[in-house]
VEXZA-73807 format. One record per residue (C-alpha): residue number from 1; chain; x, z, y. Coordinates in pm, whole numbers. Each point is the difference from the previous one (the first is absolute). Layout:
SITE   k c     px     pz     py
SITE NUM A      X      Z      Y
...
END
This chain:
SITE   k c     px     pz     py
SITE   1 A   1959   -781  -3024
SITE   2 A   -360     20    200
SITE   3 A     31    307     79
SITE   4 A    299   -104    256
SITE   5 A   -212   -231     51
SITE   6 A   -213     42    345
SITE   7 A   -346    -95   -146
SITE   8 A   -258    213    -68
SITE   9 A   -372     -8   -185
SITE  10 A   -337    258    132
SITE  11 A    -74    124   -334
SITE  12 A   -303    171     -3
SITE  13 A   -284    228   -248
SITE  14 A   -229   -146    181
SITE  15 A   -156   -364    -32
SITE  16 A    -31   -317    276
SITE  17 A   -410     66     88
SITE  18 A   -200   -323    -59
SITE  19 A   -240     46    232
SITE  20 A   -114   -248    293
SITE  21 A    -54    173    321
SITE  22 A   -337    -20    -38
SITE  23 A     -5    202   -342
SITE  24 A    277    232    154
SITE  25 A   -292     58    230
SITE  26 A   -308     61   -231
SITE  27 A    216    200   -224
SITE  28 A    146    237    258
SITE  29 A   -395     49    116
SITE  30 A   -105     58   -291
SITE  31 A    207    281    -51
SITE  32 A      9    146    329
SITE  33 A   -325    -78    211
SITE  34 A    -57    243    208
SITE  35 A    387     27     78
SITE  36 A     67   -104    390
SITE  37 A    145   -337      0
SITE  38 A     35    -89    359
SITE  39 A     20    134    285
SITE  40 A     23   -206    340
SITE  41 A     13    220    311
SITE  42 A    -21   -262    277
SITE  43 A   -317   -135   -146
SITE  44 A   -158    341   -107
SITE  45 A    -41   -125   -400
SITE  46 A     61    240   -251
SITE  47 A   -115   -179   -358
SITE  48 A     52    130   -354
SITE  49 A     81   -218   -322
SITE  50 A   -346    -33    -62
SITE  51 A   -106   -146    418
SITE  52 A    342   -204    -27
SITE  53 A    -82   -129   -308
SITE  54 A   -306   -121    137
SITE  55 A    132   -147    331
SITE  56 A    261   -201   -225
SITE  57 A   -289   -155   -181
SITE  58 A   -221    -63    308
SITE  59 A    291   -202    137
SITE  60 A    142   -174   -298
SITE  61 A   -362   -124    -67
SITE  62 A    -28    -88    361
SITE  63 A    284   -189     23
SITE  64 A    -96   -171   -284
SITE  65 A   -347   -100    170
SITE  66 A    162   -158    256
SITE  67 A    108   -259   -221
SITE  68 A    379    110    -47
SITE  69 A    115    -95   -376
SITE  70 A    271    159   -201
SITE  71 A    287   -119     56
SITE  72 A    -64    -30    382
SITE  73 A    236    163    265
SITE  74 A   -150    277    245
SITE  75 A    224     52    251
SITE  76 A     -5    389    189
SITE  77 A    161     26    342
SITE  78 A    -82    342     76
SITE  79 A    172    358     58
SITE  80 A    -88    342   -245
SITE  81 A   -371     -7    -20
SITE  82 A   -304     72   -263
SITE  83 A    -12   -356    -20
SITE  84 A    301    -95    -72
SITE  85 A    -36    237   -353
SITE  86 A   -306   -174    -75
SITE  87 A    177   -350     10
SITE  88 A    303    165   -202
SITE  89 A   -247     60   -301
SITE  90 A   -290   -245     45
SITE  91 A    177   -316     44
SITE  92 A    188    106   -379
SITE  93 A   -369     87   -134
SITE  94 A   -143   -397     72
SITE  95 A    314   -181    -95
SITE  96 A    158    -50    357
SITE  97 A    311     -9    164
SITE  98 A     74    236    298
SITE  99 A    273   -155    223
SITE 100 A    116    307    189
SITE 101 A    104    -85    390
SITE 102 A    224    240    240
SITE 103 A   -246    114    261
SITE 104 A    381    -56    228
SITE 105 A    -77   -371    -85
SITE 106 A    -50   -197    291
SITE 107 A   -136   -418    -16
SITE 108 A    350   -168   -120
SITE 109 A     11    227   -282
SITE 110 A   -440     64    -74
SITE 111 A     27   -418    -40
SITE 112 A    269    -30   -297
SITE 113 A   -164    330   -158
SITE 114 A   -346   -180    -17
SITE 115 A    124   -353    -82
SITE 116 A    269     85   -245
SITE 117 A   -275    180   -212
SITE 118 A   -251   -203     51
SITE 119 A   -216    261    182
SITE 120 A   -404    -63    -22
SITE 121 A    -90    335     96
SITE 122 A    106    206    287
SITE 123 A    -31    376     69
SITE 124 A    128     99    311
SITE 125 A    -33    305    283
SITE 126 A   -133   -125    341
SITE 127 A    338    166    162
SITE 128 A    252    259    -94
SITE 129 A    281    170    229
SITE 130 A    103   -289    256
SITE 131 A   -145   -239   -216
SITE 132 A   -325   -187     87
SITE 133 A    -61   -169   -340
SITE 134 A   -320   -191    134
SITE 135 A    216   -178    263
SITE 136 A    276    -93   -255
SITE 137 A   -205   -168   -244
SITE 138 A   -179   -170    249
SITE 139 A    281   -179    142
SITE 140 A     73    -74   -388
SITE 141 A   -345   -121   -101
SITE 142 A   -188    -59    335
SITE 143 A   -258   -175   -202
SITE 144 A   -107    335    -95
SITE 145 A   -207     10    269
SITE 146 A   -204   -270    -77
SITE 147 A    -55     65   -373
SITE 148 A   -271    130   -202
SITE 149 A    130    316   -196
SITE 150 A    125    -97   -327
SITE 151 A     44   -337    134
SITE 152 A    331    -17    170
SITE 153 A    208   -337      6
SITE 154 A    311     22    187
SITE 155 A    304   -223     61
SITE 156 A    248    235     -3
SITE 157 A   -143    249   -295
SITE 158 A   -184   -292   -207
SITE 159 A    -81    255   -301
SITE 160 A   -148    267    196
SITE 161 A   -381      8     -2
SITE 162 A    -88    354     44
SITE 163 A     79    262    281
SITE 164 A   -140    343    -59
SITE 165 A    101    259    320
SITE 166 A    -48    343    -68
SITE 167 A   -172    219    224
SITE 168 A    247    160    320
SITE 169 A   -140    352    -36
SITE 170 A     60     27   -404
SITE 171 A   -296     21   -240
SITE 172 A   -168    314    173
SITE 173 A   -342    -14    113
SITE 174 A     60    -79    356
SITE 175 A    142   -315   -125
SITE 176 A   -294   -115   -189
SITE 177 A   -251     76    224
SITE 178 A    156   -139    320
SITE 179 A    253   -276   -138
SITE 180 A    195   -160    262
SITE 181 A   -153   -342    126
SITE 182 A    153   -353   -113
SITE 183 A    273   -121    205
SITE 184 A    132   -364     17
SITE 185 A    230     40   -192
SITE 186 A   -168    172   -280
SITE 187 A   -357   -233     23
SITE 188 A     93   -141   -356
SITE 189 A     74    298   -175
SITE 190 A   -187    249   -175
SITE 191 A      0    357     31
SITE 192 A    102    249   -285
SITE 193 A   -310    144    -83
SITE 194 A   -140   -358    -57
SITE 195 A    149     35   -374
SITE 196 A   -195    262    -79
SITE 197 A   -321   -214     59
SITE 198 A    147   -261   -251
SITE 199 A     34    281   -275
SITE 200 A   -314    -76   -185
SITE 201 A   -113    -42   -362
SITE 202 A    104   -389    -37
SITE 203 A    404    155    167
SITE 204 A    -26    256   -190
SITE 205 A    -65   -159   -368
SITE 206 A    285   -209    114
SITE 207 A    239    263      6
SITE 208 A    -71    104   -300
SITE 209 A     46   -295   -182
SITE 210 A    293    -52    171
SITE 211 A    214    299    -87
SITE 212 A    -95    -14   -332
SITE 213 A    280   -282     35
SITE 214 A    229    164    202
SITE 215 A    377     41   -177
SITE 216 A    218    242    120
SITE 217 A    300   -277     27
SITE 218 A   -259   -140    278
SITE 219 A    138    -78    347
SITE 220 A   -163    289    235
SITE 221 A    207     57    320
SITE 222 A    266   -269    242
SITE 223 A    273    198    203
SITE 224 A    151   -216    213
SITE 225 A    428     62    -10
SITE 226 A    297   -175     63
SITE 227 A    343    -46    -72
SITE 228 A    217    -72    283
SITE 229 A    -29   -376    -32
SITE 230 A   -367   -215     83
SITE 231 A   -316    202     99
SITE 232 A   -133    242   -159
SITE 233 A   -154    -48   -374
SITE 234 A   -284    169   -214
SITE 235 A     77    219   -265
SITE 236 A   -242     -6   -272
SITE 237 A   -137    313   -153
SITE 238 A   -203     67   -280
SITE 239 A   -242    218    -87
SITE 240 A    272    124   -275
SITE 241 A    292     21    256
SITE 242 A   -161    234    262
SITE 243 A   -231    236   -216
SITE 244 A    303    129   -210
SITE 245 A    193     48    323
SITE 246 A   -233    170    118
SITE 247 A    -33    246   -297
SITE 248 A    345     29    -60
SITE 249 A     73     78    344
SITE 250 A   -245    262      8
SITE 251 A    114    133   -339
SITE 252 A    352      6    227
SITE 253 A   -190    233    235
SITE 254 A   -194    261   -253
SITE 255 A   -294   -163    142
SITE 256 A   -378    143   -160
SITE 257 A   -381    -34    131
SITE 258 A    105    270    217
SITE 259 A    225    -92    208
SITE 260 A    -81   -155    400
SITE 261 A    229   -282    121
SITE 262 A    100    -72    333
SITE 263 A     36   -386     18
SITE 264 A     92    -32    380
SITE 265 A    249   -283   -130
SITE 266 A   -148   -427     16
SITE 267 A   -232    -76   -278
SITE 268 A     88   -351     50
SITE 269 A    362     71   -178
SITE 270 A     23    127   -325
SITE 271 A     90    356    146
SITE 272 A   -358     47     85
SITE 273 A   -209   -222   -230
SITE 274 A    250     97   -316
SITE 275 A    174    347     37
SITE 276 A   -276    137    253
SITE 277 A   -367   -139   -173
SITE 278 A     50    -96   -314
SITE 279 A    263    289   -126
SITE 280 A   -311    220    192
SITE 281 A   -305   -183   -203
SITE 282 A    212    -35   -377
SITE 283 A    -42    349     35
SITE 284 A   -266     75    123
SITE 285 A    130    141    312
SITE 286 A   -148    -11    388
SITE 287 A    145   -236    265
SITE 288 A     21     80    303
SITE 289 A     18   -205    271
SITE 290 A    134    151    383
SITE 291 A    -81   -318    218
SITE 292 A     51   -324     -2
SITE 293 A    341     11    155
SITE 294 A    276    267    -31
SITE 295 A    -44    260    240
SITE 296 A    260    352    -68
SITE 297 A   -268    215    165
SITE 298 A   -296   -159   -176
SITE 299 A    163     18   -317
SITE 300 A    116    365     52
SITE 301 A   -349     80     79
SITE 302 A   -164   -193   -367
SITE 303 A    275    200   -190
SITE 304 A   -169    331    150
SITE 305 A   -346    -56      9
SITE 306 A    -23   -171   -352
SITE 307 A    224    213   -152
SITE 308 A    184   -279   -149
SITE 309 A    242     -1   -282
SITE 310 A    203   -221     12
SITE 311 A    144   -271    338
SITE 312 A    173   -326     -1
SITE 313 A    229   -119    220
SITE 314 A    335   -197    117
SITE 315 A    229    232    164
SITE 316 A    -87   -112    342
SITE 317 A   -325    121    -65
SITE 318 A    111    363   -139
SITE 319 A    238     25    327
SITE 320 A   -277   -120    233
SITE 321 A   -227    290   -176
SITE 322 A    267    250    -27
SITE 323 A    158    -24    390
SITE 324 A   -398      1     85
SITE 325 A    -33    255    314
SITE 326 A   -314    163   -146
SITE 327 A    164    -29   -392
SITE 328 A      0    374    -23
SITE 329 A   -375     10     54
SITE 330 A    -66   -118   -339
SITE 331 A    -30    164   -315
SITE 332 A    128   -239   -235
SITE 333 A     25    262   -285
SITE 334 A   -197   -163   -257
SITE 335 A    234   -332    -18
SITE 336 A    221    -16   -329
SITE 337 A     86   -328      2
SITE 338 A     18   -403    105
SITE 339 A    221   -277     42
SITE 340 A    247    -78    257
SITE 341 A    156   -396    -53
SITE 342 A     72   -262    210
SITE 343 A    334     59    131
SITE 344 A    277    250    -75
SITE 345 A   -126    373     80
SITE 346 A    247    182    135
SITE 347 A     96    354   -159
SITE 348 A    -99    253    276
SITE 349 A   -354   -200     13
SITE 350 A    -75     62   -379
SITE 351 A     92    394     74
SITE 352 A   -211      5    272
SITE 353 A   -267   -186   -143
SITE 354 A     30    257   -367
SITE 355 A     36    328    258
SITE 356 A   -211    -49    354
SITE 357 A   -278   -242   -223
SITE 358 A    -31    189   -346
SITE 359 A     65   -373   -117
SITE 360 A    212    240   -329
SITE 361 A    -65   -335   -218
SITE 362 A     16   -356    202
SITE 363 A    172   -250   -176
SITE 364 A    176   -316    105
SITE 365 A   -105   -329    -81
SITE 366 A    177   -350    -62
SITE 367 A   -143   -299    -48
SITE 368 A   -108   -358    131
SITE 369 A   -369   -188     63
SITE 370 A    148   -244   -312
SITE 371 A     11    309   -223
SITE 372 A   -343    171    119
SITE 373 A    236    177     94
SITE 374 A    170    294   -123
SITE 375 A    243    -40   -220
SITE 376 A    182    313     87
SITE 377 A    -64    373     97
SITE 378 A     54    323    -13
SITE 379 A   -173    313   -158
SITE 380 A    -82    333     85
SITE 381 A    279    152   -243
SITE 382 A    258   -234    202
SITE 383 A    266    250    183
SITE 384 A    -36    -56    387
SITE 385 A    322   -168     54
SITE 386 A   -154   -268   -252
SITE 387 A   -295    -62    206
SITE 388 A    241   -127    270
SITE 389 A    265   -146   -172
SITE 390 A   -125   -214   -217
SITE 391 A   -398   -163    -70
SITE 392 A    -65    168   -321
SITE 393 A      0   -142   -373
SITE 394 A   -166   -194    -88
SITE 395 A   -364    -87    -72
SITE 396 A   -161    -44   -373
SITE 397 A    -49   -271   -165
SITE 398 A    259   -219    243
SITE 399 A    343   -166    -58
SITE 400 A    249     20    297
SITE 401 A    388   -131    -49
SITE 402 A    250    -52    325
SITE 403 A    228   -338    -89
SITE 404 A    243   -166    186
SITE 405 A     64   -309    176
SITE 406 A     21   -173   -385
SITE 407 A   -303    155    -99
SITE 408 A    203    281   -240
SITE 409 A   -136    299    -11
SITE 410 A    223    237    170
SITE 411 A    121    325   -100
SITE 412 A   -177    354    115
SITE 413 A    140    124    327
SITE 414 A    104   -345    100
SITE 415 A   -218   -224    279
SITE 416 A   -200   -267   -104
SITE 417 A   -358   -219     55
SITE 418 A   -301    240   -129
SITE 419 A   -220   -219   -205
SITE 420 A   -322    114   -172
SITE 421 A   -173   -129   -204
SITE 422 A   -318    163   -220
SITE 423 A   -438     15     31
SITE 424 A     81     20    475
SITE 425 A    126   -282     14
SITE 426 A   -211   -287    182
SITE 427 A   -140   -309   -127
SITE 428 A    183   -144    243
SITE 429 A    -34   -150    421
SITE 430 A   -311   -137     14
SITE 431 A      6   -379    -35
SITE 432 A    341    -36     11
SITE 433 A    175    -36   -284
SITE 434 A    370    -74     78
SITE 435 A     36    338    215
SITE 436 A   -138    198   -301
SITE 437 A    242   -197   -217
SITE 438 A    289    107    280
SITE 439 A   -161    389    -44
SITE 440 A    -35     28   -389
SITE 441 A    234   -130   -202
SITE 442 A   -169   -172   -354
SITE 443 A    134    351   -181
SITE 444 A   -302    186    217
SITE 445 A    254    198    250
SITE 446 A   -108     14    347
SITE 447 A    343     -8    209
SITE 448 A    -73    233    292
SITE 449 A    276   -117    227
SITE 450 A     39    377     23
SITE 451 A    363    141    -85
SITE 452 A     20    311   -193
SITE 453 A    229    256   -210
SITE 454 A   -149    210   -309
SITE 455 A    201    286   -113
SITE 456 A     31    129   -356
SITE 457 A   -312    217     69
SITE 458 A   -209   -301     52
SITE 459 A    -71     18    378
SITE 460 A    -46   -213    235
SITE 461 A    208    -70    347
SITE 462 A    -67   -332    244
SITE 463 A    325    -69    162
SITE 464 A   -119   -282    182
SITE 465 A   -137   -361     -6
SITE 466 A    108   -342   -149
SITE 467 A   -190   -150    295
SITE 468 A    -12     95    339
SITE 469 A   -362    163      4
SITE 470 A   -105    209    288
SITE 471 A   -190    414    -53
SITE 472 A   -176     56    335
SITE 473 A   -134    366    -21
SITE 474 A   -136   -116   -393
SITE 475 A    -85   -339     68
SITE 476 A    184   -305    -98
SITE 477 A    156   -251    201
SITE 478 A    101   -354    -97
SITE 479 A    270   -121    225
SITE 480 A    -52   -354   -117
SITE 481 A   -391    -37    111
SITE 482 A     81    122    333
SITE 483 A    259   -208     32
SITE 484 A   -275   -276   -117
SITE 485 A   -252    100    226
SITE 486 A    281     -1    284
SITE 487 A     95   -361    -40
SITE 488 A   -284   -103    149
SITE 489 A     63     85    315
SITE 490 A     89   -194    273
SITE 491 A    309    127    135
SITE 492 A    145    107   -336
SITE 493 A    277   -230   -200
SITE 494 A     77    258   -272
SITE 495 A    -36    389    -60
SITE 496 A    121    234   -235
SITE 497 A   -183    358    -72
SITE 498 A    101    321   -168
SITE 499 A    -38    363      0
SITE 500 A    193    224    223
SITE 501 A    -33    421   -122
SITE 502 A   -211    192    196
SITE 503 A    -34    350      9
SITE 504 A   -445    -13      8
SITE 505 A    -76   -282   -160
SITE 506 A    287    -41   -289
SITE 507 A     91   -364    174
SITE 508 A    -57   -173    247
SITE 509 A    -77   -396     23
SITE 510 A    253   -199    243
SITE 511 A     21   -375     20
SITE 512 A    317   -143    155
SITE 513 A   -155   -344    128
SITE 514 A    161   -322    119
SITE 515 A   -167   -194    292
SITE 516 A    -64   -390     48
SITE 517 A    273   -136    208
SITE 518 A   -133      8    400
SITE 519 A   -263    299    -82
SITE 520 A     -7    339     36
SITE 521 A   -238    315   -137
SITE 522 A     21    405     64
SITE 523 A    -29    239   -284
SITE 524 A   -389     67    122
SITE 525 A    -93   -393    -50
SITE 526 A    137     29   -334
SITE 527 A   -138    338   -113
SITE 528 A   -367   -109    201
SITE 529 A      9   -312   -206
SITE 530 A      8    120   -334
SITE 531 A   -213    327     84
SITE 532 A   -283   -300     22
SITE 533 A      9    -65   -314
SITE 534 A    145    234   -227
SITE 535 A     -3    343    -94
SITE 536 A    137    226    217
SITE 537 A    201    125   -167
SITE 538 A    184   -347    -98
SITE 539 A     -2    -23    334
SITE 540 A    431    -53    128
SITE 541 A    106    388    131
SITE 542 A    366   -115    147
SITE 543 A     14   -408     63
SITE 544 A    379   -107    137
SITE 545 A     78   -380    132
SITE 546 A    289   -159   -164
SITE 547 A    198   -287    -20
SITE 548 A     56      2   -362
SITE 549 A      6    226   -319
SITE 550 A    279    130   -225
SITE 551 A     71   -273   -320
SITE 552 A    200     18   -252
SITE 553 A    251   -325    -88
SITE 554 A   -293   -100   -194
SITE 555 A   -256     33    256
SITE 556 A   -168    265   -120
SITE 557 A   -116    213    290
SITE 558 A    107    404     -4
SITE 559 A   -271    198     54
SITE 560 A    240    300    -35
SITE 561 A    166    -60    276
SITE 562 A   -276    -78    245
SITE 563 A   -131    385   -141
SITE 564 A    318    115     91
SITE 565 A    -14   -129    311
SITE 566 A   -298    181    106
SITE 567 A     70    285   -128
SITE 568 A    291     84    272
SITE 569 A   -197   -174    248
SITE 570 A   -272    236    -72
SITE 571 A    197    283    -61
SITE 572 A   -110     47   -329
SITE 573 A    119    229   -265
SITE 574 A     39   -252   -267
SITE 575 A    -91   -335   -138
SITE 576 A   -105    157   -384
SITE 577 A    -10   -335   -162
SITE 578 A     57   -148   -320
SITE 579 A    181   -307    118
END
């Protein structure tokens, strides 16, 4: 009987949307032209839907006026800003494919992303936190300083032609009237404001012709992710994927045009651009951006000042907000909903979010980039306990089954690998059919690699991972990527990377390193080597130098034994692994 098997199908009386991202914005703007659409406090921007629509059209036409063509890939390497939102909607209108580049990326990762996706253009900030983006790009493409805008020819990023640099101060009047002088690093780039100058009559006419040809099944977005082996893969998503996922996420949150959602989570990830931006736009709600990156105090100030009704975050963000010494100063009584995702939420934290932050309808969501991303989500009517011991029930119009190692669906209550099928499954990994076939089987099932349990009521609980992915503060860290990078260190003979428990971030990265004969190194040396070229959250927090690794009789490395050793050495509470 199928009722006793771990398979569920999300039924709904609401049909899937047939919109492209552009037609969605057209429709919502026609319905709510004067409703607030976007607030970016750090840039002093407050646009209603009519104003947002105008800015998106100008940007889309300007990109085409620069010579970009439908199907071209354009990277965005920037934190949360108004321009990010404009790029999300403008590229979709112009038939371009937006490539999300993590603001924490360093040269090694940037080079891979630009070349893997074949980016013809790159929109980038000048700097963010400790990263000097212009300097990083100058090291990667020194030819930029000798190029004319739009004519870059660089040996290491051969497809890249156009570099567009955002104003250091955002889009305010000071930045427009007193732009920063060009440096050697940016001499071959063009400023963001130049895009609007190319939005002439011909470019706008071209935009209209292109929009008429777009299909909801066209690729619109590439997001980099990876399994435990190999370099990051470009999950390729369509209009249909992310428009519908954003819409049904918003439905689970009961969003309306009167909601104002505070979005401190990053746009480069589905959490920000789908669960945040598209969930809002599909319901005529307002996107409220507190700052370029997460800051607990700024987020609290924004929620209070803007009377936000929703707030997104990973558990560590909510913990930081709750524990901020000025927390009690802020009136958060307008809050009611939001999403907590990225890693499991402790029950006491959830209780405090409900009681002290007034988020009685906060939801938990589960998914992966390759499924646009959400497959399971709690709803406001679910008991609090179900919002902490599960990730909710299946989303509308999706199927999920849990399978054993032989591919057979397991019984309810048994553990199996979670597989998803339906509108949300990606087109595939960009120009990587072999790895696509490994992830999506011939019947259309996306194999997530996550181990889960479905109960009799259809609630899903994630209990572990088939692979050894580390989740550090909501960021997915893939051991094999770090291992392959550390192999480039001249002193490293072999390396194994795994996660160990951490009270603040959930997990921390740990590396066991075998050095080459006659070599010596310190923990700081290995960390500094990573820090120079990898995102900060991938830098091993713990490094141990060993003579060998624990192996099975067949020679397979036993990472769970390494983890247990580190738990004992570091006096951690438990390994909490799925091995």
